[in-house]
Backbone bond lengths (Angstrom), bond angles and torsions (degrees), N, CA, C in turn:
res aa  C-N    CA-C-N  psi(-1)  N-CA   C-N-CA  omega(-1)  CA-C   N-CA-C  phi
1 X - - - 1.466 - - 1.532 112.82 -
2 X 1.340 115.98 6.55 1.462 118.27 -175.51 1.526 113.76 -71.69
3 X 1.353 116.54 -4.21 1.467 119.20 175.30 1.525 111.88 -92.71
4 X 1.333 116.81 -8.06 1.469 121.81 -179.44 1.527 109.22 -81.90
5 X 1.315 116.55 124.11 1.459 120.59 179.83 1.524 112.03 -81.16
6 X 1.330 116.09 128.79 1.463 122.65 176.81 1.526 108.47 -121.97
7 X 1.315 115.99 124.30 1.467 121.55 179.88 1.523 108.89 -97.92
8 X 1.328 116.61 115.87 1.464 122.16 176.88 1.524 107.15 -91.85
9 X 1.345 116.78 118.74 1.463 120.94 -168.45 1.521 113.97 -69.75
10 X 1.332 117.37 -32.50 1.465 121.33 -176.77 1.525 108.30 -160.96
11 X 1.336 118.64 164.24 1.460 119.32 176.48 1.522 109.82 -67.14
12 X 1.325 117.71 134.69 1.460 119.10 -177.11 1.519 114.05 -143.34
13 X 1.337 118.86 -35.17 1.454 120.06 -175.97 1.529 108.38 -164.13
14 X 1.328 116.19 124.21 1.468 120.66 -175.29 1.526 111.74 -64.18
15 X 1.319 117.03 -41.68 1.464 121.17 179.94 1.522 110.42 -62.56
16 X 1.337 116.82 -44.40 1.457 120.96 178.85 1.527 110.36 -62.05
17 X 1.312 115.82 -44.32 1.464 120.45 -179.34 1.527 111.13 -60.42
18 X 1.337 116.63 -44.07 1.464 121.31 179.62 1.524 111.42 -62.68
19 X 1.337 115.80 -44.05 1.463 120.15 -177.67 1.531 111.60 -69.43
20 X 1.333 117.03 -37.15 1.464 120.05 176.35 1.530 110.20 -62.60
21 X 1.328 115.63 -41.48 1.468 119.98 -178.79 1.523 111.42 -65.39
22 X 1.335 116.93 -33.19 1.469 121.11 178.84 1.527 111.41 -68.28
23 X 1.344 115.46 -35.61 1.469 119.22 -168.54 1.524 114.72 -102.62
24 X 1.328 116.75 -23.40 1.465 120.78 -174.04 1.527 110.53 -132.57
25 X 1.309 115.14 177.85 1.465 120.57 170.26 1.527 106.51 -91.69
26 X 1.289 116.16 100.88 1.470 121.49 -169.99 1.521 112.04 -90.40
27 X 1.349 115.08 131.73 1.457 122.16 172.90 1.526 108.23 -114.83
28 X 1.316 116.87 127.32 1.469 121.59 178.63 1.533 107.99 -96.56
29 X 1.316 116.45 102.43 1.464 121.08 -170.68 1.523 112.36 -65.61
30 X 1.326 116.99 -32.41 1.469 120.09 -176.63 1.534 112.03 -70.37
31 X 1.322 116.99 -15.64 1.465 120.51 179.97 1.529 112.05 -92.98
32 X 1.324 115.76 -2.77 1.470 120.33 -176.42 1.529 109.84 -85.42
33 X 1.339 118.60 119.57 1.482 119.70 -179.15 1.527 113.06 -74.42
34 X 1.347 117.04 -41.36 1.463 121.63 -178.18 1.527 108.87 -111.10
35 X 1.325 116.25 84.92 1.468 119.98 -172.41 1.531 114.03 -63.55
36 X 1.346 119.87 -45.62 1.474 118.83 179.06 1.527 112.50 -57.80
37 X 1.331 117.00 -43.33 1.466 121.35 179.48 1.525 110.95 -65.18
38 X 1.334 115.70 -41.98 1.470 120.77 178.59 1.532 110.70 -59.75
39 X 1.325 116.25 -45.28 1.464 120.25 -178.19 1.525 111.05 -64.17
40 X 1.325 117.54 -37.94 1.468 120.31 177.45 1.523 110.86 -62.70
41 X 1.330 115.46 -39.63 1.461 120.46 -175.97 1.530 112.80 -74.92
42 X 1.337 116.88 -33.11 1.468 119.77 -171.28 1.529 114.51 -115.34
43 X 1.326 117.47 2.84 1.472 120.30 -175.87 1.522 112.74 -57.33
44 X 1.322 116.29 -34.25 1.471 119.73 -176.20 1.520 112.98 -69.25
45 X 1.337 117.46 -21.29 1.468 119.83 -176.47 1.531 113.57 -103.56
46 X 1.336 117.45 -12.16 1.473 119.86 -176.74 1.522 109.94 -88.34
47 X 1.331 115.82 115.06 1.467 121.60 -177.62 1.529 112.45 -114.25
48 X 1.345 116.74 -4.94 1.467 120.30 -179.81 1.518 110.20 -146.16
49 X 1.335 114.97 147.63 1.459 121.78 172.61 1.524 107.92 -122.09
50 X 1.326 116.09 134.48 1.464 121.49 172.62 1.516 107.26 -108.60
51 X 1.334 116.15 118.27 1.457 121.46 -178.91 1.515 111.67 -116.36
52 X 1.329 115.44 -175.02 1.463 121.23 -179.65 1.523 108.62 -151.80
53 X 1.319 116.19 -165.09 1.462 120.51 176.89 1.522 111.80 -74.56
54 X 1.337 116.73 -10.02 1.460 122.00 -178.35 1.520 111.25 -95.96
55 X 1.319 116.76 -45.18 1.466 121.78 -178.26 1.520 108.92 -147.07
56 X 1.340 115.10 143.71 1.458 118.87 -178.33 1.507 111.43 -140.84
57 X 1.326 115.98 -119.89 1.459 121.01 -179.38 1.520 109.02 -136.82
58 X 1.336 116.17 101.57 1.463 119.76 176.68 1.527 109.46 -87.81
59 X 1.324 116.02 176.64 1.462 120.81 -175.55 1.523 111.62 -58.45
60 X 1.318 117.34 -39.17 1.468 121.49 -178.12 1.526 111.06 -63.52
61 X 1.331 116.82 -44.63 1.469 120.36 180.00 1.527 110.34 -66.82
62 X 1.331 116.18 -42.72 1.468 120.09 179.89 1.534 110.78 -60.04
63 X 1.331 116.44 -43.07 1.465 120.57 179.98 1.534 111.40 -65.18
64 X 1.340 115.64 -29.22 1.468 119.86 -178.11 1.523 112.62 -80.32
65 X 1.347 116.79 -7.88 1.471 120.88 -176.94 1.534 109.46 -121.41
66 X 1.323 118.54 82.75 1.466 121.20 -174.57 1.524 114.38 -65.21
67 X 1.322 117.91 -20.22 1.473 120.36 -179.28 1.535 112.19 -100.47
68 X 1.334 116.45 10.44 1.465 120.06 -179.11 1.525 110.21 -65.29
69 X 1.336 116.10 130.19 1.460 122.26 -178.14 1.528 113.49 -115.12
70 X 1.337 116.57 -29.49 1.462 119.70 -174.07 1.521 110.98 -150.50
71 X 1.337 115.81 141.37 1.467 123.09 170.73 1.526 106.34 -116.55
72 X 1.323 115.87 115.27 1.463 121.13 -179.03 1.522 108.12 -108.65
73 X 1.319 116.52 114.92 1.467 120.74 -172.79 1.529 112.01 -97.00
74 X 1.314 114.94 130.02 1.461 123.61 175.80 1.537 107.69 -85.28
75 X 1.334 114.87 58.68 1.463 122.01 -174.56 1.513 107.93 -175.01
76 X 1.333 116.41 157.07 1.466 118.36 172.76 1.530 110.28 -85.22
77 X 1.329 116.36 -30.13 1.466 121.18 179.21 1.511 111.65 -72.81
78 X 1.332 115.91 149.05 1.459 121.45 -175.82 1.524 112.57 -121.62
79 X 1.327 116.89 13.13 1.458 120.41 -173.21 1.533 113.77 -70.50
80 X 1.328 117.93 -12.49 1.465 120.27 177.85 1.538 112.20 -95.68
81 X 1.324 115.96 7.70 1.466 121.33 179.97 1.519 109.18 -119.86
82 X 1.321 117.02 132.84 1.463 121.17 175.80 1.530 108.07 -81.20
83 X 1.318 116.01 90.65 1.458 121.25 -174.99 1.529 111.67 -65.06
84 X 1.327 116.79 -36.08 1.459 120.36 178.50 1.516 111.65 -61.74
85 X 1.314 116.79 -44.45 1.465 121.36 178.99 1.527 110.56 -65.43
86 X 1.340 116.18 -37.83 1.470 119.94 178.59 1.528 110.52 -64.34
87 X 1.331 116.89 -43.23 1.472 120.23 178.37 1.526 110.23 -62.66
88 X 1.321 115.25 -43.20 1.462 121.16 -178.56 1.526 111.68 -58.90
89 X 1.335 116.91 -37.97 1.460 121.60 -175.71 1.528 113.27 -99.09
90 X 1.329 116.84 2.55 1.461 119.53 179.30 1.518 114.08 71.98
91 X 1.329 116.79 27.09 1.467 121.83 179.80 1.525 108.92 -88.53
92 X 1.317 116.38 128.55 1.462 120.51 178.93 1.532 110.45 -74.85
93 X 1.326 116.20 149.69 1.460 121.87 178.62 1.521 108.58 -133.53
94 X 1.326 116.38 135.19 1.468 121.35 175.28 1.521 109.30 -131.23
95 X 1.319 115.56 159.07 1.469 120.91 174.81 1.523 109.05 -137.52
96 X 1.337 116.80 -166.89 1.471 120.10 -176.22 1.534 110.71 -125.16
97 X 1.331 117.58 66.69 1.460 119.48 179.29 1.532 111.45 -74.58
98 X 1.321 115.78 172.90 1.474 123.50 174.06 1.525 114.08 69.42
99 X 1.354 117.64 -53.48 1.461 118.60 -172.41 1.528 112.47 -64.95
100 X 1.334 117.71 -24.46 1.469 118.79 -179.03 1.532 113.08 -102.41
101 X 1.330 116.83 -1.95 1.466 121.08 -175.24 1.523 112.60 -56.45
102 X 1.321 116.61 -49.06 1.470 120.25 -174.75 1.522 111.88 -64.87
103 X 1.334 116.75 -42.64 1.470 119.77 -179.50 1.522 111.71 -63.06
104 X 1.325 116.58 -44.06 1.468 120.01 -178.24 1.530 110.13 -66.70
105 X 1.331 116.43 -40.27 1.464 119.84 178.18 1.525 111.17 -65.66
106 X 1.323 116.84 -41.06 1.471 120.59 176.16 1.526 110.21 -57.68
107 X 1.339 114.85 -45.57 1.465 119.18 -176.80 1.519 111.47 -65.58
108 X 1.332 117.28 -36.56 1.466 120.57 178.54 1.528 110.46 -59.89
109 X 1.330 116.19 -45.09 1.468 120.10 177.98 1.529 110.28 -66.37
110 X 1.334 115.95 -39.09 1.471 119.63 176.93 1.513 111.73 -59.51
111 X 1.327 116.76 -40.48 1.468 119.79 178.06 1.521 111.66 -66.78
112 X 1.333 116.73 -38.85 1.471 119.79 176.41 1.528 110.41 -57.20
113 X 1.321 115.98 -48.52 1.470 120.87 -179.31 1.529 110.90 -66.48
114 X 1.328 116.24 -42.11 1.465 119.93 -177.34 1.521 111.71 -63.75
115 X 1.340 116.86 -39.79 1.464 120.13 -179.42 1.526 110.98 -72.67
116 X 1.326 117.01 -50.31 1.466 120.22 -175.10 1.526 112.15 -68.93
117 X 1.331 117.24 -39.92 1.463 120.30 -178.59 1.528 112.62 -92.85
118 X 1.326 117.03 3.64 1.476 122.42 177.60 1.540 111.10 52.23
119 X 1.316 116.19 47.92 1.463 120.28 -174.83 1.524 111.64 -63.93
120 X 1.338 117.40 -43.88 1.464 120.32 -179.09 1.531 111.53 -66.75
121 X 1.327 115.94 -41.34 1.472 120.01 178.30 1.522 110.75 -65.96
122 X 1.336 117.03 -37.16 1.471 121.00 178.53 1.524 111.02 -65.13
123 X 1.317 115.40 -42.08 1.464 120.49 177.90 1.535 110.20 -59.98
124 X 1.319 115.67 -45.78 1.461 121.16 179.40 1.534 110.71 -62.74
125 X 1.331 115.49 -36.56 1.475 122.16 -179.95 1.530 110.64 -61.25
126 X 1.331 115.03 -43.72 1.468 119.43 179.80 1.522 110.58 -69.53
127 X 1.329 117.24 -46.79 1.462 121.06 -177.04 1.532 112.61 -62.93
128 X 1.327 116.79 -30.39 1.472 120.48 -177.89 1.527 112.89 -81.11
129 X 1.339 116.29 -7.10 1.463 119.87 -179.84 1.519 114.15 84.97
130 X 1.335 117.74 5.46 1.469 120.73 -176.85 1.525 113.36 -71.39
131 X 1.332 117.04 -20.45 1.472 119.99 -178.51 1.537 110.68 -59.98
132 X 1.334 116.14 -31.13 1.467 120.23 179.81 1.525 111.83 -64.68
133 X 1.326 116.16 -20.52 1.466 120.23 -178.86 1.524 112.86 -94.57
134 X 1.345 116.88 -6.58 1.463 119.33 179.64 1.513 111.85 153.89
135 X 1.316 115.76 162.31 1.454 121.03 -178.00 1.527 111.38 -70.62
136 X 1.324 114.88 153.06 1.459 121.70 176.00 1.532 108.60 -68.65
137 X 1.312 116.62 148.32 1.465 120.05 -176.83 1.536 111.26 -66.21
138 X 1.328 116.12 160.11 1.456 121.40 179.35 1.535 110.89 -67.51
139 X 1.323 115.13 149.58 1.458 120.38 -178.86 1.537 109.04 -117.20
140 X 1.332 117.75 -160.20 1.459 122.60 -176.39 1.521 109.85 -120.25
141 X 1.329 117.40 138.40 1.464 120.44 -179.30 1.529 111.25 -76.29
142 X 1.316 114.60 153.31 1.462 121.11 177.21 1.526 111.09 -95.84
143 X 1.319 116.40 -41.67 1.461 120.82 -178.72 1.527 111.10 -53.43
144 X 1.326 115.45 130.11 1.458 120.67 177.12 1.509 116.00 88.01
145 X 1.342 117.41 -8.21 1.463 119.80 179.12 1.536 110.24 -70.42
146 X 1.306 116.30 145.02 1.460 121.09 177.48 1.521 109.18 -77.55
147 X 1.331 115.94 125.64 1.461 122.04 -177.10 1.524 109.50 -111.61
148 X 1.338 115.80 125.39 1.458 121.85 174.40 1.515 109.32 -107.35
149 X 1.320 116.94 133.74 1.462 121.61 -176.85 1.529 109.77 -120.89
150 X 1.317 115.72 126.18 1.466 120.53 174.82 1.520 107.65 -93.65
151 X 1.331 116.04 109.98 1.452 120.74 -177.94 1.516 111.06 98.73
152 X 1.325 116.90 104.56 1.466 120.27 -177.65 1.531 109.97 -110.39
153 X 1.339 114.29 53.52 1.460 120.52 173.32 1.518 109.60 -87.17
154 X 1.340 115.94 -149.07 1.465 119.89 -178.57 1.528 111.61 -58.31
155 X 1.341 115.78 -50.89 1.466 119.94 -175.53 1.524 110.77 -71.10
156 X 1.331 117.42 -44.61 1.466 120.25 179.10 1.510 112.11 -58.79
157 X 1.332 117.24 -41.24 1.466 121.31 178.95 1.519 111.06 -66.39
158 X 1.325 117.18 -39.89 1.462 120.82 178.51 1.530 111.27 -65.22
159 X 1.324 116.52 -37.00 1.477 120.25 176.02 1.521 109.72 -65.18
160 X 1.331 116.67 -44.44 1.470 121.08 -179.42 1.517 111.42 -58.84
161 X 1.323 117.51 -43.17 1.470 121.02 179.67 1.517 111.39 -61.80
162 X 1.316 115.93 -40.37 1.469 119.48 179.36 1.525 110.95 -68.74
163 X 1.329 116.41 -41.83 1.471 119.83 179.94 1.524 111.22 -65.51
164 X 1.331 116.58 -32.59 1.468 119.99 177.03 1.524 111.28 -59.60
165 X 1.330 116.35 -33.98 1.473 120.49 179.80 1.525 111.49 -65.31
166 X 1.340 116.44 -19.11 1.467 121.91 175.76 1.534 110.92 -97.19
167 X 1.330 115.75 16.62 1.473 121.65 -179.57 1.528 112.39 58.00
168 X 1.320 115.89 35.65 1.464 120.55 178.53 1.524 109.84 -91.13
169 X 1.320 119.00 123.86 1.467 119.97 170.91 1.534 109.28 -63.03
170 X 1.328 116.55 136.16 1.467 121.50 -174.98 1.522 110.60 -112.13
171 X 1.325 115.99 136.30 1.462 122.01 169.94 1.520 107.53 -136.13
172 X 1.321 116.26 165.61 1.459 117.90 -174.66 1.523 112.22 -153.59
173 X 1.330 113.92 163.61 1.461 122.41 170.30 1.519 107.48 -131.91
174 X 1.305 117.18 138.29 1.457 122.43 173.37 1.521 107.78 -151.07
175 X 1.334 116.27 178.05 1.471 118.97 -177.06 1.526 111.45 -56.55
176 X 1.335 116.00 -39.29 1.461 121.26 176.20 1.524 109.10 -138.46
177 X 1.313 116.12 158.45 1.459 120.12 177.53 1.520 109.81 -69.55
178 X 1.341 116.04 136.76 1.456 120.88 -178.31 1.529 110.31 -79.98
179 X 1.329 118.54 126.70 1.466 119.82 178.49 1.527 110.97 -65.53
180 X 1.334 115.45 140.96 1.477 121.81 177.83 1.526 113.67 62.82
181 X 1.329 117.60 19.21 1.469 120.16 178.13 1.524 109.07 -86.05
182 X 1.330 115.95 133.10 1.465 119.86 -176.43 1.532 112.86 -82.30
183 X 1.345 117.37 -11.68 1.459 120.53 -178.42 1.531 110.47 -84.22
184 X 1.331 115.00 152.83 1.462 119.89 -178.94 1.528 110.08 -73.80
185 X 1.305 115.75 134.14 1.469 122.16 -178.42 1.520 110.75 -102.73
186 X 1.337 115.88 134.14 1.467 121.43 172.56 1.529 108.18 -117.19
187 X 1.317 118.24 127.46 1.462 121.17 -176.09 1.527 114.55 -70.75
188 X 1.331 117.76 -15.62 1.467 119.86 177.24 1.525 110.00 -130.02
189 X 1.330 114.83 151.33 1.472 120.52 -179.67 1.524 110.50 -67.37
190 X 1.329 117.49 -33.61 1.468 120.92 178.88 1.532 110.08 -63.00
191 X 1.332 116.39 -43.86 1.472 119.97 177.07 1.526 110.80 -62.20
192 X 1.317 116.36 -42.77 1.463 120.54 178.87 1.519 110.47 -60.75
193 X 1.341 116.74 -47.82 1.462 121.43 -179.42 1.527 111.86 -62.40
194 X 1.341 116.37 -33.74 1.470 120.78 -179.38 1.526 111.95 -69.98
195 X 1.332 116.17 -18.15 1.458 120.35 -173.26 1.522 113.72 -119.45
196 X 1.338 117.22 24.74 1.466 119.38 175.89 1.523 110.52 -142.91
197 X 1.327 115.08 158.17 1.470 121.06 174.90 1.531 110.43 -86.70
198 X 1.354 115.46 -36.90 1.462 121.68 -176.18 1.519 108.33 -124.15
199 X 1.327 116.79 126.38 1.462 121.76 179.65 1.527 108.08 -112.46
200 X 1.333 116.40 121.74 1.464 121.97 -176.63 1.524 109.77 -113.31
201 X 1.328 116.05 126.44 1.465 121.52 178.65 1.518 108.52 -92.35
202 X 1.344 116.33 117.46 1.466 120.90 -177.54 1.521 111.57 -139.78
203 X 1.327 117.35 27.61 1.468 120.65 -177.60 1.526 109.84 -101.95
204 X 1.335 117.54 161.94 1.471 120.10 174.68 1.525 110.56 -66.65
205 X 1.322 116.06 154.97 1.462 120.37 174.96 1.517 109.08 -87.85
206 X 1.312 115.79 118.22 1.461 123.43 177.03 1.529 107.05 -134.05
207 X 1.325 118.75 170.21 1.470 119.01 175.03 1.527 112.27 -54.99
208 X 1.335 117.14 -32.58 1.471 121.10 -178.41 1.525 112.24 -74.43
209 X 1.345 117.32 -28.80 1.470 119.56 -176.67 1.531 112.88 -98.95
210 X 1.318 117.57 -2.26 1.471 119.81 175.21 1.530 108.88 -63.69
211 X 1.328 116.81 129.13 1.468 123.43 -176.80 1.532 111.33 57.13
212 X 1.315 116.39 34.57 1.468 120.20 175.12 1.534 109.74 -63.77
213 X 1.340 115.71 -25.74 1.467 121.05 171.87 1.525 107.49 -97.34
214 X 1.332 115.88 101.14 1.466 121.71 -179.47 1.533 109.45 -118.41
215 X 1.308 116.55 -171.26 1.464 120.12 -176.42 1.529 111.65 -60.70
216 X 1.322 116.84 -40.23 1.465 120.20 -178.80 1.533 111.20 -62.20
217 X 1.328 116.13 -42.35 1.468 120.66 179.28 1.523 110.46 -67.50
218 X 1.323 116.27 -43.64 1.469 120.47 179.98 1.522 110.67 -62.12
219 X 1.318 117.70 -43.38 1.458 121.00 178.46 1.524 111.59 -66.23
220 X 1.349 116.89 -32.59 1.458 120.33 176.93 1.520 110.74 -68.11
221 X 1.315 116.83 -33.95 1.473 121.37 177.45 1.522 110.45 -69.63
222 X 1.318 116.13 -44.00 1.462 121.44 167.64 1.516 117.26 85.71
223 X 1.334 116.48 177.35 1.470 122.00 -172.43 1.519 115.05 -68.83
224 X 1.323 117.86 -10.94 1.473 119.87 174.46 1.531 111.37 -107.19
225 X 1.317 116.56 -1.14 1.457 121.29 -177.35 1.517 112.66 -85.59
226 X 1.333 114.80 159.18 1.465 121.64 -179.26 1.528 108.56 -129.26
227 X 1.326 116.40 133.82 1.455 121.80 175.89 1.525 109.36 -105.60
228 X 1.335 116.38 131.31 1.464 122.41 175.38 1.530 107.20 -119.45
229 X 1.326 117.12 125.57 1.466 120.20 178.86 1.523 110.59 -122.18
230 X 1.353 114.99 108.36 1.465 120.71 173.82 1.532 108.52 -117.21
231 X 1.351 116.59 15.79 1.461 121.60 179.79 1.507 110.43 -88.96
232 X 1.316 116.10 -102.67 1.460 122.72 176.18 1.517 108.36 -135.78
233 X 1.336 116.66 149.84 1.450 121.45 -177.52 1.516 114.27 -55.72
234 X 1.347 118.26 -45.79 1.467 119.39 -177.77 1.525 115.24 -67.83
235 X 1.328 117.98 -3.17 1.463 118.93 170.35 1.529 110.83 -61.41
236 X 1.338 115.78 -26.31 1.461 121.48 -173.21 1.523 110.60 -111.38
237 X 1.326 115.93 134.20 1.463 120.89 170.34 1.529 105.97 -74.25
238 X 1.331 115.68 95.79 1.454 121.03 -168.00 1.532 114.35 -61.68
239 X 1.335 119.65 -43.65 1.471 118.60 177.13 1.534 112.49 -59.13
240 X 1.329 117.10 -37.38 1.465 120.27 177.82 1.525 110.82 -66.87
241 X 1.322 117.07 -39.71 1.468 120.55 177.76 1.524 110.66 -63.78
242 X 1.321 115.70 -46.13 1.466 119.93 -178.79 1.529 110.81 -59.73
243 X 1.327 116.64 -48.12 1.472 119.34 -177.80 1.529 110.71 -64.33
244 X 1.328 117.62 -37.49 1.470 120.46 179.65 1.519 111.26 -65.37
245 X 1.333 116.91 -39.70 1.469 120.38 179.16 1.533 111.49 -70.27
246 X 1.336 115.97 -43.29 1.470 120.32 -179.69 1.521 110.94 -64.73
247 X 1.347 116.61 -38.48 1.471 121.17 -177.91 1.530 113.14 -85.32
248 X 1.327 117.72 -6.05 1.461 120.64 179.85 1.515 114.23 80.13
249 X 1.338 117.61 15.13 1.468 120.19 177.39 1.526 112.38 -80.04
250 X 1.348 115.96 -11.28 1.458 122.31 175.00 1.517 108.00 -129.02
251 X 1.329 116.23 139.50 1.459 119.97 -173.46 1.518 115.51 -71.96
252 X 1.326 117.39 -31.78 1.455 119.46 -178.36 1.512 110.80 177.25
253 X 1.331 115.35 172.33 1.462 119.89 179.62 1.517 110.36 -153.53
254 X 1.332 115.02 146.05 1.460 122.29 172.25 1.508 107.03 -123.47
255 X 1.327 117.16 116.32 1.466 121.30 -170.39 1.527 111.42 -123.50
256 X 1.327 115.62 127.03 1.462 120.45 172.75 1.515 110.81 -106.71
257 X 1.333 116.32 -12.06 1.468 121.35 -175.66 1.528 109.89 -136.58
258 X 1.347 115.12 156.41 1.458 120.66 -173.68 1.525 109.38 -141.87
259 X 1.317 114.63 160.91 1.460 118.97 -172.82 1.522 112.95 -68.99
260 X 1.336 117.53 -32.36 1.468 120.53 -177.46 1.522 110.01 -130.80
261 X 1.312 116.53 60.09 1.471 120.76 -177.17 1.524 111.71 -60.18
262 X 1.355 117.69 141.60 1.464 127.32 4.25 1.526 115.17 -89.51
263 X 1.331 117.17 17.42 1.465 119.79 177.86 1.529 109.94 -74.21
264 X 1.327 116.27 132.94 1.466 122.82 178.60 1.525 107.54 -127.33
265 X 1.326 118.49 132.65 1.472 120.31 -178.86 1.530 112.03 -57.03
266 X 1.322 116.19 123.39 1.464 120.55 -176.90 1.520 112.58 -64.00
267 X 1.332 116.71 -22.86 1.475 119.55 -179.94 1.529 111.30 -61.57
268 X 1.331 117.02 -21.27 1.466 120.45 -177.95 1.530 112.73 -83.11
269 X 1.337 117.04 -17.86 1.460 119.83 -171.87 1.528 113.54 -63.21
270 X 1.308 116.97 -31.63 1.459 119.63 -176.41 1.523 114.52 -93.55
271 X 1.330 117.69 3.78 1.472 121.05 -176.10 1.520 111.15 -93.25
272 X 1.322 116.96 122.58 1.466 120.50 -178.03 1.526 112.71 -78.58
273 X 1.321 117.11 -14.20 1.468 119.96 179.38 1.526 112.08 -93.08
274 X 1.332 116.19 14.56 1.458 121.72 179.13 1.530 108.83 -125.85
275 X 1.330 116.21 131.27 1.465 121.67 175.76 1.525 107.65 -113.23
276 X 1.329 115.51 126.27 1.464 121.86 -173.68 1.526 110.05 -115.87
277 X 1.327 116.39 124.95 1.463 122.12 177.38 1.528 109.60 -120.18
278 X 1.339 118.26 152.37 1.470 121.35 -175.21 1.534 113.33 -91.52
279 X 1.330 117.38 58.32 1.473 124.03 178.37 1.531 110.57 50.01
280 X 1.325 115.81 65.66 1.468 121.89 -176.38 1.527 112.00 -120.82
281 X 1.345 116.82 25.39 1.462 119.85 -176.78 1.510 114.27 -52.49
282 X 1.335 116.71 -41.66 1.461 120.43 179.27 1.524 111.50 -104.04
283 X 1.334 115.87 17.07 1.456 120.66 -168.79 1.512 116.27 -83.26
284 X 1.339 116.87 58.79 1.465 120.61 168.77 1.522 107.88 -117.32
285 X 1.311 116.03 154.19 1.466 120.93 -179.61 1.524 110.04 -57.27
286 X 1.336 115.20 -44.89 1.467 119.63 -176.17 1.530 111.76 -62.12
287 X 1.324 115.73 -46.86 1.463 119.21 -175.51 1.519 111.99 -72.94
288 X 1.319 118.25 -41.27 1.461 119.70 179.44 1.532 110.90 -63.14
289 X 1.332 117.82 -35.95 1.462 119.87 176.14 1.528 110.88 -67.30
290 X 1.332 116.26 -39.99 1.466 120.06 178.09 1.524 110.65 -65.31
291 X 1.331 117.66 -38.95 1.461 121.49 176.45 1.526 110.72 -63.04
292 X 1.337 115.94 -43.32 1.460 120.49 178.70 1.529 110.87 -61.20
293 X 1.333 115.85 -42.87 1.470 119.44 179.17 1.525 111.53 -62.44
294 X 1.332 117.19 -35.14 1.468 119.94 177.07 1.534 111.44 -67.36
295 X 1.324 116.50 -42.01 1.463 120.24 177.23 1.528 109.62 -58.70
296 X 1.333 116.05 -48.90 1.464 121.23 -179.30 1.524 111.11 -63.86
297 X 1.332 116.08 -42.86 1.460 120.37 -179.55 1.517 112.33 -62.88
298 X 1.318 116.56 -39.05 1.469 120.13 177.97 1.525 111.69 -66.79
299 X 1.327 116.66 -41.85 1.462 119.95 178.68 1.531 111.06 -63.68
300 X 1.321 115.69 -45.84 1.471 119.23 -179.18 1.522 111.03 -65.43
301 X 1.332 116.61 -38.96 1.474 119.75 177.91 1.533 110.29 -61.44
302 X 1.319 115.68 -44.99 1.470 119.18 -178.69 1.524 111.44 -61.71
303 X 1.325 116.22 -47.32 1.459 119.33 -173.63 1.529 113.45 -80.92
304 X 1.331 117.89 -3.47 1.472 121.45 172.27 1.531 110.78 -114.39
305 X 1.342 114.50 15.38 1.484 120.77 176.30 1.517 113.60 58.17
306 X 1.325 115.59 40.79 1.453 121.92 174.91 1.537 109.20 -110.20
307 X 1.333 119.05 162.95 1.474 120.69 179.55 1.526 110.48 -62.90
308 X 1.332 115.64 138.00 1.463 120.44 177.29 1.530 109.78 -65.45
309 X 1.317 116.58 148.05 1.465 121.72 -177.66 1.524 111.33 -74.77
310 X 1.328 117.22 -43.09 1.468 120.99 -178.12 1.532 109.92 -137.71
311 X 1.323 117.30 70.44 1.467 120.23 -177.23 1.533 112.23 -72.64
312 X 1.313 115.78 142.78 1.466 123.01 172.73 1.531 109.21 -111.08
313 X 1.325 114.84 -46.93 1.469 122.44 177.38 1.529 107.88 -126.19
């Protein structure tokens, strides 16, 4: 298969990059200075694109690659891929579900604890020597808090199970109510936010869920509420979130994703009730290797005419 051209959209994983280079003719798109010229020269040989949560395959790239057969995403999210264009042209699409579910759910709970118990601020307090001058102020408990989850798919369900272990009542919002689900369903995000202490965003990013967290939702969550986002940055109207946190209209936030990554609003840097992570939800050695193996497995399955491991389209 070393004659098959694979276009890697951006740097994402060293192990994946090494394995792709061993098995295919690998093109690193981020290293190309003149992309239009490069695509004209190599379009005939590129039959696969490997994307991620940062870069994937938009309509323009798909149109520039007439021999493209498959887009294999090193991510569970599909918002960087034009799925409609892929369906139109018969291009297969795969992602990496399941293998990252546990890590992302773990991190969501970690953010809940970090925000409510001020773990990062406490660490800074000790390192700065301030403990010698007096005890750190009291924080807020997590156990027993009402948790609302937007999106009760694989990751949302895994978060709910973990929160249950902390005796947290669970409620949720999704496109439709889940049959036989024991958690309370709210048909609108505003209703959900009005009835929980902690609101966790765990839904896919679609045109319908962009800015699903707006001023109305933030105000419904209120000055004692906490927002946790392990979904995608554009789920949240970031200027509204920033102003609510700065003005004290929202109690706190734990963020792994941002609207314009890697840009993060500087107004958040000085707030002790905000925990900021650099989009590391699936960022463990074990999970990233498993994700890479799924990408490779899907590509090999496609090019040997076997069933795809995790097909989307």
